C-alpha positions, 0 to 999 in steps of 0.5 A, spaced: 500 500 499 502 507 498 501 513 502 504 519 499 502 526 497 499 528 491 498 535 487 494 537 482 497 544 478 492 548 475 495 552 469 492 557 464 497 555 458 498 560 453 500 560 446 508 560 447 511 553 450 517 557 452 513 561 457 508 555 459 514 551 461 517 557 465 510 557 469 510 549 469 517 549 473 514 555 478 508 551 480 512 544 480 517 547 485 511 550 489 508 543 489 514 539 491 515 544 496 509 542 499 511 535 500 508 532 494 511 526 491 506 525 485 505 531 481 500 532 475 499 538 470 493 539 466 491 537 459 495 541 454 500 544 459 505 546 453 500 550 449 493 552 447 492 554 440 486 554 436 489 557 430 491 550 425 497 553 422 500 556 428 499 550 432 502 546 427 508 551 427 509 550 435 509 543 436 515 538 435 517 531 437 518 528 444 525 529 444 525 536 442 519 539 446 521 544 451 515 542 456 518 534 456 525 537 457 523 541 463 519 536 466 524 531 465 529 535 469 524 537 474 522 530 476 530 528 477 532 534 481 526 534 485 525 526 486 518 526 484 513 523 479 511 528 475 505 527 470 505 532 464 497 531 464 498 532 456 502 536 451 501 536 443 507 531 440 509 531 433 509 523 431 514 520 427 508 519 421 507 527 422 500 527 426 499 530 432 498 526 439 495 529 445 500 525 449 500 524 457 507 523 460 510 520 466 517 521 469 520 518 475 524 521 480 530 519 476 527 523 470 526 517 466 520 516 462 515 511 465 509 511 461 506 515 456 498 515 454 495 518 448 488 521 449 483 516 446 476 520 445 476 526 441 472 532 443 468 533 437 462 537 439 457 543 438 455 546 444 449 551 445 453 557 446 456 557 439 462 553 441 464 548 436 470 543 437 473 538 432 479 535 436 479 529 431 481 534 426 488 536 429 490 530 433 490 522 432 487 518 437 490 513 442 488 506 442 491 503 448 489 504 456 495 505 460 496 503 468 503 503 471 506 503 478 508 509 482 509 510 490 505 504 491 499 506 487 497 503 480 496 509 476 490 509 470 491 514 465 486 519 461 485 526 459 479 530 459 474 528 454 475 521 456 472 522 463 465 521 459 467 514 457 466 510 464 468 504 461 476 506 460 476 507 467 473 501 469 478 497 465 483 500 468 480 499 475 479 492 473 487 492 471 489 494 478 488 502 478 487 505 485 489 512 482 485 515 476 488 521 473 483 526 469 488 532 467 483 536 463 482 543 459 474 543 460 470 548 457 467 553 462 460 551 460 461 543 460 465 544 467 459 548 470 455 542 468 458 536 469 466 537 472 464 535 479 459 530 478 463 526 473 469 526 477 466 523 483 462 518 479 468 515 476 471 515 483 465 512 486 464 507 481 471 504 481 473 505 489 479 509 486 482 516 488 481 521 482 486 526 481 484 532 476 489 537 474 485 543 470 486 549 465 482 555 468 480 562 466 481 566 459 486 563 455 490 567 449 487 563 444 480 566 446 477 560 449 475 560 457 476 553 461 473 552 468 479 551 473 476 547 479 482 542 479 480 536 484 482 531 488 477 526 490 477 520 495 475 513 493 468 514 497 467 520 492 469 525 497 472 532 495 479 532 499 482 538 495 479 543 490 481 549 487 475 553 488 477 558 482 480 558 475 486 561 477 493 558 476 495 554 483 496 548 486 492 543 491 495 538 495 492 532 498 494 525 501 493 519 498 492 512 502 491 506 497 488 502 503 482 507 503 481 504 496 482 497 498 477 499 504 472 502 499 472 496 494 471 491 500 464 495 502 462 496 495 465 490 491 462 492 485 468 490 481 468 483 483 461 483 482 461 485 475 458 480 470 458 479 463 451 480 460 447 481 453 443 486 450 436 484 447 435 490 442 430 486 438 434 485 431 440 489 432 446 485 434 450 487 440 456 484 443 456 481 450 458 487 455 462 487 462 457 489 467 458 496 470 456 498 477 450 503 477 
């Protein structure tokens, strides 16, 4: 079992990866100074850029990326697990990935995860987003070990797909990550309830570092970074949209205790869906 302090860093990333890397370093040092040994940053830590041409000109491969280099250096210097919630990475095939990266206390890359679910939506306030026009979706869920905990990866819109979190919990994850850049409209409506639901459904901690405020490219994100315990209680929150750090203790024994009280992972059963003539695959039972 693992007991450690986790931090969620709230940012307001602009269009310059270099300036964002400076903000990243300042906030990571603050989190480490508060005793955090697992530190998570938001989705698109490196830059938030709506313009397609400017975005293509700003991003580079993982080995040349300034945020990756900064994070690797900080993890090694501070002796922490540093989880870049995501940043845009140019793949070898010329496509962009919305990629999370986890660095260990020695600076080594422990895991990467490419966001699976693309945010392609039209909101009723006129906002329209087509993430799939810019990024290539990932195809693999990821769970890895840190500080006696098993960490499951997700990014932002993935939050709306509970089967991803269930699969990671079934693979042993007792700490789930949801770094995000939720819009203000969707955040006000669904952020808290969905994060608490993912924690309750899976008997797991959830750490969700968020972007917050009005960004250089004109978008507005919700902020309110959260850490939720396995019983669904909010144990740390940034009750605003400004950059900052929140911190809470993670004790994976609490995940085990929650799963013993409500053993829905163990009680899940396969089932079929009767939809008339429609052919529907057999599904793994989900908690209600």
